[in-house]
C-alpha positions in Angstrom: 9.9 -15.5 3.1 6.7 -14.1 1.4 6.2 -10.6 0.2 3.3 -9.3 -1.2 2.2 -6.1 -2.2 -1.4 -5.2 -2.1 -2.0 -1.8 -4.6 -4.7 0.4 -5.6 -6.2 4.1 -5.3 -7.1 5.4 -2.0 -9.9 3.9 -0.6 -9.7 0.8 -2.8 -9.6 -1.4 0.4 -5.9 -2.1 1.0 -5.8 -1.7 4.5 -8.9 -3.9 5.3 -7.6 -6.8 3.1 -4.6 -6.1 4.7 -5.9 -7.4 8.0 -7.5 -10.7 6.8 -4.2 -11.4 4.4 -2.1 -11.1 7.8 -4.6 -13.0 10.1 -4.6 -16.0 7.3 -1.0 -16.1 6.2 0.5 -14.4 9.2 3.1 -12.1 7.8 3.8 -8.6 8.8 1.8 -5.9 8.1 3.9 -2.6 6.8 1.3 0.3 6.1 3.3 3.4 4.9 0.2 4.7 6.3 0.5 3.6 9.5 4.3 4.4 9.8 3.5 8.1 8.6 0.5 8.5 11.2 2.9 6.9 13.8 5.6 9.6 13.1 3.3 12.2 12.6 1.4 11.6 16.3 5.0 11.4 17.9 6.1 14.8 16.1 9.2 13.1 14.5 11.1 15.2 12.2 10.0 12.7 9.4 6.6 13.1 10.8 6.3 16.8 10.4 7.6 17.0 6.9 5.2 13.7 5.9 2.2 15.7 7.2 3.0 18.9 5.2 2.8 17.0 2.0 -0.2 14.6 3.2 -2.1 17.7 4.5 -1.8 19.2 0.5 -3.3 15.5 -0.8 0.8 14.9 -2.1 2.5 11.9 -1.8 5.0 12.0 0.5 8.8 12.3 -1.3 10.5 9.1 -1.9 13.5 10.0 0.4 11.3 10.2 3.4 9.3 7.0 2.5 12.0 4.9 1.6 13.7 5.8 4.9 11.0 5.0 7.2 10.6 1.3 5.1 13.9 0.5 5.6 14.0 1.5 9.2 11.1 -0.9 9.2 12.4 -3.7 7.6 15.5 -3.6 9.8 13.4 -3.7 13.0 11.4 -6.7 11.8 13.7 -8.9 10.4 12.2 -12.1 12.0 9.2 -11.8 9.8 8.3 -14.5 8.1 7.4 -12.4 4.9 5.4 -8.6 4.5 2.4 -7.4 3.8 3.5 -3.8 1.4 0.5 -1.6 1.8 1.2 1.9 0.2 4.8 1.2 -0.9 5.6 1.2 -3.2 4.1 3.9 -5.0 6.5 4.9 -7.8 8.8 3.1 -9.8 11.8 4.3 -8.3 10.6 2.9 -4.9 9.6 -0.3 -6.6 13.2 -0.4 -7.8 14.3 0.3 -4.5 12.3 -2.3 -2.6 13.7 -4.9 -5.1 17.5 -4.0 -4.3 16.3 -3.9 -0.6 14.7 -7.3 -0.4 17.4 -8.9 -2.8 20.2 -7.9 0.0 18.0 -9.9 2.2 17.6 -13.2 -0.1 14.1 -12.5 -0.8 11.9 -10.6 -3.1 8.2 -9.4 -4.2 6.3 -12.7 -4.8 2.8 -11.1 -5.9 1.4 -7.6 -6.8 -2.4 -7.7 -6.1 -4.2 -4.4 -7.7 -7.5 -3.9 -6.3 -9.8 -1.9 -9.1 -12.7 0.2 -8.0 -14.4 2.9 -10.0 -13.7 6.3 -8.9 -17.1 7.6 -7.6 -17.0 4.7 -4.9 -13.7 5.6 -3.9 -14.8 9.3 -3.1 -17.7 8.4 -1.3 -15.6 5.8 1.0 -13.1 8.4 1.6 -15.5 11.0 2.8 -17.5 8.2 5.0 -14.0 7.3 6.2 -13.2 11.0 7.1 -16.4 11.6 9.4 -15.4 8.7 11.1 -11.6 8.7 11.4 -11.3 12.7 11.5 -8.5 12.1 9.0 -8.3 15.5 7.4 -7.1 14.3 3.8 -10.0 12.2 3.9 -12.6 15.0 4.4 -12.4 17.2 1.3 -13.4 15.8 -2.2 -11.1 18.2 -3.9 -8.3 16.6 -1.7 -9.2 13.1 -2.4 -9.4 13.7 -6.2 -5.9 15.7 -6.2 -4.4 12.2 -4.3 -6.4 10.0 -7.4 -4.5 12.4 -9.7 -1.2 11.9 -7.8 -2.0 8.3 -8.2 -3.1 8.1 -11.8 0.2 9.8 -13.0 2.9 8.3 -10.4 1.7 5.2 -9.4 -0.1 3.2 -12.0 3.3 2.7 -14.0 4.0 0.7 -11.4 1.2 -1.6 -12.8 3.3 -2.0 -15.7 6.6 -2.8 -13.8 5.0 -5.5 -11.8 3.2 -6.9 -14.7 6.5 -7.0 -16.8 7.6 -9.2 -13.9 4.9 -11.3 -14.5 3.6 -10.4 -10.6 0.7 -8.7 -11.1 -2.9 -9.6 -10.2 -5.7 -7.5 -10.8 -8.6 -7.9 -8.3 -11.8 -6.6 -9.0 -12.4 -4.8 -5.8 -16.1 -4.2 -5.9 -18.3 -6.6 -3.4 -18.4 -7.7 -0.1 -15.4 -7.3 1.7 -15.2 -11.4 2.3 -15.7 -11.9 -1.6 -13.0 -9.8 -2.6 -10.7 -11.5 0.4 -11.5 -15.0 -1.5 -10.2 -13.6 -4.9 -7.1 -12.2 -2.9 -6.7 -15.8 -1.2 -7.0 -17.7 -4.6 -4.2 -15.4 -5.9 -2.0 -15.6 -3.2 -2.3 -19.1 -2.6 -1.5 -20.0 -6.5 1.6 -17.5 -6.1 2.8 -19.4 -2.8 2.7 -22.5 -4.5 5.0 -21.2 -7.3 7.4 -19.6 -5.0 
């Protein structure tokens, strides 16, 4: 089983690049955003709770996110590996994920960090908000609050995975294919080392 995390601030292109990675490597996509939206649309108890945080531009608490991820892993135990998109977002989530995977005799093999300048991220998210109708992508204030949350709570994960020797920083500007080629090189190298 080969597992990777695609990491970056909101709007960095994690979802777009995850789809290309899934197609090329045959992995299973675990997007907490998709899991949240599914639960929100279904108006599950966890979905209603998650929506209250998302609508304020805040991160969903660890306990809620971890419960959703654990359920997803259990329901996809036949997978060849996972692309984790939007999870983990905190060091606590990273530690819990390491434990979950260790219990399944596997691990995270590489963490790909997409790096994009903030003004470009705001532009991308506002554009996405016009198309998708997502409330969290239609207000620059909410978007910038998400960046603050990301910087305070999520960026420490870079150091967490860097200490494990798993972090690869990838320039997230340019065409989708240029970025994907850079990601593929890093993945191929990690797979040959696994």
